[in-house]
Structure formats: structure tokens, C-alpha cells
C-alpha positions, 0 to 999 in steps of 0.5 A: 040584272045581277050586281057586279061582284065588286059592287056587291062587296062594296055595298055589303061593306057599307052595311057592315060599316053602319052596323058597326056604327049602330053597335058603337052607339048602343055600346056607348049608351050602355057604358059611358053614358050609363056611367055618367048617369045620363042614360036613364029617365024620361026622354027629356032627362035622358041624354041617350034618347036622341042617339038611340032613336037615330040608331034605331031608325038607321038600323031599320034602314040598314035592314032594308038595304041588307034585305035588298042585297040578300034578294039580289036586287040591284041597289046602285043604279050605275057605276061611278067613276073616281072623278065623281067621288071627289065631292062626296070625299070633300064633304066627308073631310069637311064633316070630319074637320067640323067634328074635330074643331067643334070642341075648340071653336064651339057649336055657334062658330063651327056649325055655321062655317061647316054648313056654309062649306057644305053649301059651297061644295054643293055649288051654291055661290050667292052669299045671301042664299048661304048666310041666311039658311046657315044662320037659321038652321044653326041657331034653330038647331041650337034652340031645339037642343038647348032650350027644349032638350036641355043639352048644352052645346060646346062653347069652344074657346070663346065660351059662346052659349046662348041663354034661351 
């Protein structure tokens, strides 16, 4: 079954967006991170290792997506109405708000709020089912980044940093 031309264009635009994002990551590694002296050394000393790894994985997935599009395979299974795009748009807006407020509020305040917002937008309503995973994931990721990877997370206006 052939893909509708507008759907095909939208899927190619998505591929182009992710290619641009990957190129931006590698550009930042080569310029800003290299100038700061944090884009060299082993994986534990190299602040660029994690974003580079994520960009490589994302690149492989984008290549698979582009290959499916070139082969003419139908990637999207059905058409989507505008009403069905409200929740994804709200999630993107929430994530953009999170990134904008991360420096001001700090990781330990902004991240649990963002995760709780995602859970609420996805339909979860029980407070315990929101609070416990939110705090567990938030502090678990903070422990991995700060204790293992030695990456200092934003402390925000309250300078909240945990000495692991």
C-alpha cells in the first residue's frame, strides 16, 4: 500500500529534524565542549561521551526509518486527527517548559514536577502512583549522573545539590 504524499512528506521532515538534531550534538561536541576541555578523555572524564552515545543510537534509528521510507514501506499505520495531537503537543510543551525552568528551579525540583506532569497527562491520577515513581526515578537518575558519571546537575535558585 502506498503512503499518502503529505504523510510521506511529514515522515521525511521528521527524519530531517532528527538528522539536524544529531548534527547539532556533534557540532556542540566539536566546538563548545572541546573549547571547555570536557570533550576528551575516557568515558568517565568525558562530558561528551553520553550525548555522543545517544546521538549515535538515534542516528542508527533514523537510518532505519529513512530506509523504510526509501523502500516505500508504510511506516505510519493510520491517519491521525488533530484532536489526537493534543496530548503529544502538551507533552512537548511540558518538556520545553521543563528545559526552560531547569536552570532556575534546579534538577531536584524541576524533574519531579515534570515527571508528575507527564504522568498526569498520560492519565495517571493516584497520588501514591505518581509520587513514588517520580521521586525514585528522579533521585535514581541524579545518583547515576552525579555519583557515577561525576556530572553536576543544575542546583537552581536554592542551590540544591546532593553530596552522594
